[in-house]
C-alpha distance (Angstrom), angle and dihedral (degrees) to the residues before:
residue distance angle dihedral
X1 . . .
X2 3.79 . .
X3 3.80 114.8 .
X4 3.79 118.1 -164.3
X5 3.78 121.4 -160.3
X6 3.81 108.8 -128.7
X7 3.81 120.7 -159.5
X8 3.79 139.8 138.3
X9 3.79 131.6 39.7
X10 3.79 126.2 -26.6
X11 3.82 95.5 -85.3
X12 3.82 92.5 52.4
X13 3.79 91.0 45.8
X14 3.80 88.9 54.7
X15 3.81 93.6 52.6
X16 3.81 91.8 48.0
X17 3.79 91.3 47.7
X18 3.82 94.2 47.0
X19 3.81 94.5 50.6
X20 3.80 93.0 47.4
X21 3.79 93.7 44.2
X22 3.80 91.8 50.8
X23 3.81 91.8 48.6
X24 3.81 92.3 48.8
X25 3.81 91.2 49.2
X26 3.80 92.2 49.9
X27 3.81 90.2 53.2
X28 3.81 96.4 38.1
X29 3.80 87.3 -122.1
X30 3.76 129.0 144.5
X31 3.80 114.5 -104.2
X32 3.80 129.3 -139.2
X33 3.79 137.0 169.3
X34 3.78 127.9 -127.2
X35 3.79 106.1 -147.1
X36 3.81 97.1 163.7
X37 3.82 89.9 114.8
X38 3.80 89.9 71.6
X39 3.80 92.5 68.9
X40 3.82 102.4 112.8
X41 3.81 90.4 -2.9
X42 3.78 107.5 152.9
X43 3.83 102.1 -175.2
X44 3.79 130.5 94.4
X45 3.84 116.2 -19.7
X46 3.79 100.1 -47.7
X47 3.79 121.6 -120.6
X48 3.81 107.3 -6.7
X49 3.79 110.4 160.2
X50 3.79 97.2 95.9
X51 3.80 93.2 45.0
X52 3.80 96.6 47.6
X53 3.80 106.5 33.1
X54 3.79 140.4 43.8
X55 3.79 91.0 -123.3
X56 3.80 136.9 133.8
X57 3.78 101.6 -87.6
X58 3.79 107.4 167.4
X59 3.78 107.7 156.7
X60 3.79 119.4 -135.2
X61 3.78 115.5 -127.3
X62 3.80 124.1 -134.3
X63 3.81 88.8 -107.1
X64 3.80 91.9 53.8
X65 3.81 91.9 50.9
X66 3.81 89.6 46.4
X67 3.81 91.5 50.1
X68 3.81 89.9 56.2
X69 3.78 99.7 39.9
X70 3.80 106.9 25.1
X71 3.81 111.1 -167.2
X72 3.81 88.6 -2.0
X73 3.80 90.5 69.4
X74 3.81 92.2 79.2
X75 3.80 109.2 105.5
X76 3.81 92.2 -129.0
X77 3.81 91.4 51.8
X78 3.78 92.7 48.6
X79 3.81 91.8 51.0
X80 3.80 90.2 54.1
X81 3.80 94.3 43.6
X82 3.80 91.0 52.9
X83 3.81 88.0 72.4
X84 3.82 112.3 92.4
X85 3.81 90.9 -129.9
X86 3.82 89.6 67.9
X87 3.81 97.5 42.8
X88 3.83 91.6 113.8
X89 3.83 89.8 65.2
X90 3.81 96.5 53.6
X91 3.79 95.8 88.3
X92 3.79 124.6 -148.2
X93 3.79 98.5 -62.5
X94 3.79 104.3 48.5
X95 3.81 105.0 80.6
X96 3.80 120.1 -172.4
X97 3.82 121.9 -172.0
X98 3.82 103.3 -110.6
X99 3.82 98.2 -155.0
X100 3.78 142.0 -6.4
X101 3.82 99.0 -98.3
X102 3.78 123.2 74.5
X103 3.82 115.0 -62.3
X104 3.83 109.1 -154.8
X105 3.82 92.4 -168.2
X106 3.78 88.8 77.6
X107 3.80 84.7 86.9
X108 3.80 88.6 66.5
X109 3.81 96.2 51.7
X110 3.78 110.6 129.4
X111 3.77 122.6 -111.6
X112 3.74 112.5 -95.7
X113 3.81 97.5 38.1
X114 3.78 138.1 148.8
X115 3.81 113.6 -138.0
X116 3.80 124.8 -159.0
X117 3.81 125.5 -175.4
X118 3.77 144.3 74.5
X119 3.83 98.5 -90.8
X120 3.80 93.6 -164.5
X121 3.79 102.2 -179.5
X122 3.78 133.5 91.9
X123 3.83 86.4 -136.3
X124 3.80 89.3 78.4
X125 3.80 90.9 65.1
X126 3.82 101.9 21.2
X127 3.82 93.1 121.7
X128 3.82 95.4 53.1
X129 3.81 102.2 38.3
X130 3.80 93.6 132.7
X131 3.82 91.0 54.7
X132 3.81 92.5 47.3
X133 3.79 90.4 50.1
X134 3.79 90.0 51.5
X135 3.81 91.6 47.3
X136 3.80 89.9 52.1
X137 3.78 94.8 55.3
X138 3.80 108.7 132.6
X139 3.77 107.7 -116.6
X140 3.81 103.8 -170.3
X141 3.82 115.3 83.7
X142 3.79 113.2 -117.5
X143 3.77 117.9 -104.9
X144 3.80 117.7 -120.7
X145 3.82 97.4 -93.8
X146 3.79 93.9 51.8
X147 3.79 91.1 41.5
X148 3.80 90.5 54.7
X149 3.79 90.0 48.3
X150 3.81 90.8 49.4
X151 3.81 88.2 55.2
X152 3.80 90.5 51.8
X153 3.80 90.5 49.8
X154 3.81 89.7 53.2
X155 3.81 92.8 54.7
X156 3.83 99.5 56.5
X157 3.80 141.1 40.9
X158 3.77 90.2 -87.4
X159 3.80 121.7 -160.1
X160 3.79 118.7 -173.4
X161 3.78 115.2 -145.7
X162 3.80 119.3 -170.0
X163 3.80 125.1 -163.8
X164 3.80 113.0 -172.2
X165 3.80 115.0 -161.3
X166 3.83 117.4 133.9
X167 3.81 109.2 96.7
X168 3.82 90.3 4.2
X169 3.80 88.2 65.7
X170 3.80 101.6 30.2
X171 3.80 102.6 42.9
X172 3.83 113.6 65.8
X173 3.81 92.6 -158.5
X174 3.79 92.8 50.6
X175 3.81 91.4 45.2
X176 3.81 90.4 51.0
X177 3.81 88.8 56.3
X178 3.79 102.7 38.1
X179 3.78 106.9 19.6
X180 3.79 123.3 -160.9
X181 3.78 126.8 -84.0
X182 3.79 108.4 -110.8
X183 3.78 126.0 -121.5
X184 3.80 85.6 -119.4
X185 3.80 89.6 61.6
X186 3.80 91.8 53.4
X187 3.81 92.6 45.6
X188 3.82 91.5 51.8
X189 3.81 91.2 45.1
X190 3.82 92.6 50.9
X191 3.80 90.3 47.7
X192 3.80 91.3 49.5
X193 3.79 93.1 46.7
X194 3.81 94.2 47.9
X195 3.81 89.9 53.4
X196 3.82 91.2 60.9
X197 3.79 104.6 28.5
X198 3.80 120.4 68.4
X199 3.79 114.1 -134.4
X200 3.82 96.1 -10.7
X201 3.78 118.0 -157.9
X202 3.81 112.5 -157.0
X203 3.77 122.8 -143.9
X204 3.81 107.9 -162.6
X205 3.81 120.5 -150.1
X206 3.78 121.8 -175.8
X207 3.79 144.5 140.7
X208 3.81 85.7 -131.0
X209 3.79 106.7 41.5
X210 3.82 93.6 162.3
X211 3.80 90.6 58.0
X212 3.80 90.2 51.1
X213 3.79 92.4 49.8
X214 3.80 90.8 49.9
X215 3.80 97.4 45.3
X216 3.78 112.3 26.5
X217 3.80 119.0 66.5
X218 3.78 116.2 -160.7
X219 3.79 119.0 -174.8
X220 3.78 94.0 -156.5
X221 3.79 134.9 72.4
X222 3.80 110.2 -68.0
X223 3.77 137.7 -171.2
X224 3.79 117.8 -164.8
X225 3.80 111.9 -147.6
X226 3.79 106.6 -152.1
X227 3.79 107.2 145.3
X228 3.82 104.2 80.4
X229 3.79 106.5 89.2
X230 3.79 137.9 151.1
X231 3.79 112.5 -5.3
X232 3.80 89.2 1.4
X233 3.83 93.5 58.7
X234 3.79 91.9 99.8
X235 3.80 88.3 70.2
X236 3.80 88.6 73.1
X237 3.80 87.7 63.3
X238 3.78 90.4 48.9
X239 3.82 91.9 50.9
X240 3.82 91.2 46.1
X241 3.79 89.3 54.4
X242 3.80 90.7 56.0
X243 3.81 92.8 57.9
X244 3.79 118.9 96.5
X245 3.82 96.0 -131.7
X246 3.79 137.2 18.4
X247 3.79 144.6 -146.2
X248 3.78 104.9 -169.0
X249 3.80 134.3 -166.2
X250 3.81 124.9 -131.5
X251 3.77 85.7 -83.9
X252 3.79 132.4 116.1
X253 3.82 87.0 -142.8
X254 3.79 94.8 65.7
X255 3.83 91.0 34.9
X256 3.79 86.7 65.1
X257 3.79 92.1 41.2
X258 3.81 87.3 60.5
X259 3.80 95.5 39.1
X260 3.80 93.5 52.9
X261 3.79 88.6 60.8
X262 3.81 99.2 91.5
X263 3.83 96.3 -168.6
X264 3.81 111.4 127.9
X265 3.83 89.4 -150.6
X266 3.80 95.9 58.5
X267 3.79 122.2 123.7
X268 3.81 113.8 -144.8
X269 3.80 119.8 -171.6
X270 3.80 118.0 -167.1
X271 3.81 133.4 179.2
X272 3.78 111.7 -98.5
X273 3.81 88.2 -151.0
X274 3.80 98.0 64.3
X275 3.80 96.5 159.2
X276 3.77 134.2 31.4
X277 3.80 87.2 -133.2
X278 3.79 128.5 60.4
X279 3.80 100.4 -91.5
X280 3.81 110.7 150.1
X281 3.80 107.9 -114.6
X282 3.80 103.6 175.0
X283 3.83 91.5 110.5
X284 3.78 93.2 49.2
X285 3.81 96.4 78.1
X286 3.80 120.6 68.0
X287 3.79 117.5 -129.5
X288 3.79 111.9 -74.0
X289 3.80 97.8 25.6
X290 3.78 114.0 127.3
X291 3.82 117.7 -129.2
X292 3.81 114.6 -156.7
C-alpha cells in the first residue's frame, strides 16, 4: 500500500491526499492516510478530509505504518529522518519530499511506501485529475445561507478574492516563512481582472474581513463573506469554487478554491511571491494561471 502522511490545514491535506492517491493508482496499490500527527494538534480544524469530501479516507493503523517503516515508524525517528542530513538512513520505503517544487522521481517510488511532504503541484496528480475532482466532491449539503449565496454567485460574473491574514499576520515565525500578499498585489489583480471580465462582481473571503473593508477599495459590486467560521470554514472554499474567476492569496486553501472550478474559461490570478523565502514556485501554478 501507499501511506500518505496528512497534516496541516485543509488545503495542505488535499495536496498530500492527491499526491498519494495518484501514486497509489499508478502502482495499483491500496491507499491509506496516516493522521497520527493530529493527536494534540491545535491548529486549524484538525483532520477534515473525510468530513468534507467524498474521498477515499481509509486510515492507516500503527501496525500498518510499522510494517512499512520498521524502526523508522517511531515518531521520534521520523522527525530525525526528515532532516536531509539523515536521508541515507530512511531506507527504500520512507519517502520525504526533497524540495518544494515538483519532484519527478516520485514516479520511481517503490510499492509499499510511506510518503511525507506537502507535494504542492498539480503535476503530482496530472494524470488522474478527473478522479481527484471526483474525490473532492463536497458531501455535506449547503445550509440555507450558503445556498442562497451560491445562487447569487451563479447569477453574476463572480470573482472570488481571498485575503489570508490570521496566523500569517499574527505569528512572526509564520509571517517570516509565508509573508503577506500586499495591497498592491490585490490592486493589480483587480485591475487585470476588470480588464477581461465584463461587470465583475467580487466575493471577498478572508479571516479578517474588517481589515479588508478598511484597507482594500474595490470600485465594483462586492459581497463580503464573513459567516463561515470554525468547522464551517471549508464552505468558503466551496463558494470560491462556484465563482467564475479567482484572485487567490498565497494560500493552499484558495489555490484549491480556484482549482476546483473546472471551467476552462476561468481566469486565476495568483501572487508571484508565494513565500517570503526563496522557495521555487514555478510548479505551483497550473498552466494558464496568471502570476502577478
